[in-house]
N, C-alpha and C positions, 0 to 999 in steps of 0.2 A: 667342448663346445667352443664355437667361434664367437668372436665378439659380437657380431651382429645378432646372432642368436640370443646371447645373454641380454643384450639391450632390449630386444623384443620381448623377452620373458620378464625383465625388470619392468617394462613399461605396462605389460599386461598386468603384473601384480599390483603395480600403483593404481591403474585404472580400477581394477576390481575392488581394492581395498577403499578407494573413494567412493565407488558406487556402494558398497556394502556399509559404509559409515552413513551416507546420505540415506540410505534405505532404513536404517535403524533409528534415525533421529525422530524424536516425537516431541511434542511440546505440551505443556499443561498450563493452565492458568491458575492463579492463585486469587481468589477473591475474598472480600470481607466487606459487609455491609453494616453501617451503624444507624441505629433507630433511637430515637428518644425513649428514654424510660418511662415508667408509669408512676402515678400517684394514686396509691390505692389502701383499703383497709387490708391489714396483713391478718390481723387476729383480733376478735371481740369475743371473749369467751369467758366461761367460768366452769366450775365442775359440772354443771347441768346445761352444758352448751352455752348458748347466750343468754339465757334466763336467770333471773335473780329470784331466789326463793326465800320469803320471809316467814314461812312455817304456817302452821294453824293455831288459831287462838279463839278463846271464847269472844263473843260479841263485846266491843268495848263500850264502858259506860262513861268515859270521859277521854281526855288526852293521852294517847299511847305512842310508844317508841319500840320498835322491833329491830333486831339485828340480823342481817342475813344469815342463812343457816346452810349454805352451799358452797363455802370455800371463796377463795380469791378470784377475783374478775380481772381481766387484763385488756386493755386497749392498744392496738398497734397499728401504726401507720407506716407504709413503706414509701419512701420518696426516693425515686431513682431517675427523676427528670434532670436533664442537663440544664434547663432554664432557671432553675432556682428560684421558682415561683414562690409567692406569698400564699400560704393556705391555712385554712382553720378546720376545727372540727366542732360541730354544735351538736346538741341533742335536745329534742323536744318530747316530752311525755305527755299521753293522754291521762284523763282521769282514770280511777279503778272502776270497773264494770264488771257485774256478774253475768252480763249478756242481756239483761233487760233495761229498758230506760229507767225504771223506777230504782234500780239498785246501782247507783253511781255515786262515788265520793272521791274528793280530792285529797291527796296526800303529797308528802315530800320526800324524795329520796335523797340522802346525802352520802357523797362519796368523798372519803377524804384519802388522798393519794398515799399509799404505803412507801412507793418508790417510782421515780420517773427519771428517764434519761434526757430530759427537755433542758438541758443547761441554758441554752440561749434562745429559749422559746418563752411566750407568755403563757403561763399554765394557770388556770383558775383552781385554787385549792383553799377550802373544800368546794367540792362542786355541788349545787343544790338543783335538783330536778323537781319542779313543780308543774303542776297540770297546766297544759296549753301555754307553757312558757319556752322560748327558745334560749338555752344557755350555751355560751361559748366556752368550750372545755380547754382548748389550746389553739394558739395562733402561731405560725412560723413565719418570720420575716425573710426578706431576701438577703439578709446579713447572717442567715444561718445556714451551715452546710447541708447538703441533701444527706440521706440515709434513713435510718427508721427511729420513729418515736414509739416509746413504751411507757404506758402508765398502768401501774398494778395496784388494784385496792385489795386490800386484805379484808377477810370476812368480817373482822370487828369494826372496820371502818365503813361498812355499808349499812345505813340505817334507814328504815322508813318511819317516818313521823306522821302521825295524823292528830291534828288539833281537835279540841273538844267539840267544836261547832260541826265538824265532818264526822266525827265519831258518833254523834247521836243520829247521823242519817243511815248509818249501817245497822239495819234493822232486821235483816234477813241472813240467816247462815247460808252461805254460799262462797264458792272460790270467786275471788275478784281478780282481775287481771288488768294491769296497765301496759301499754305499748310505749316503748322508747325507740324514737328514730333517730339513729346517728347519721349526721351529714358530713361529709368532707367536700369542701369547697375550695377551689383554686383561684387565685386572683393574679393575672400575669403583670 
């Protein structure tokens, strides 16, 4: 082969290799998006779901105290916000009712924490939930890291107290229910 033919073939090979490289090149984008985390209840439960069961008893003749019969209860708050806001959890309990207006009484539920991971938070202990009162359970300040807050109440530390005045208003055998509303509030 002569020199000129070799040069043409070499040039053709170079052109073809450049064209094939450009034809095979592709691009991709790598993306990532960042969103603020959430502040939410992670878990609020006991062995009977979220309910507290104090059992069945004869009509009280005076002040009485009952211990929960359904195991431990746990409250969890998940804090994944980047803003490190202050937040608090409150609870408000209604009176106990059998479903009729005439069968209502007030009681107090006492929760004494068995364990909590709230080292740098303000935690009320014991917690006393009384009818129609708002009780602050825990407050997280801006100097506390985000993460999760867990408070666990053992069965023996969950009590329902009914004073003598309210016990005398319970004159009808029935199932009585009080509703506890747990509220998680953030303050920027």
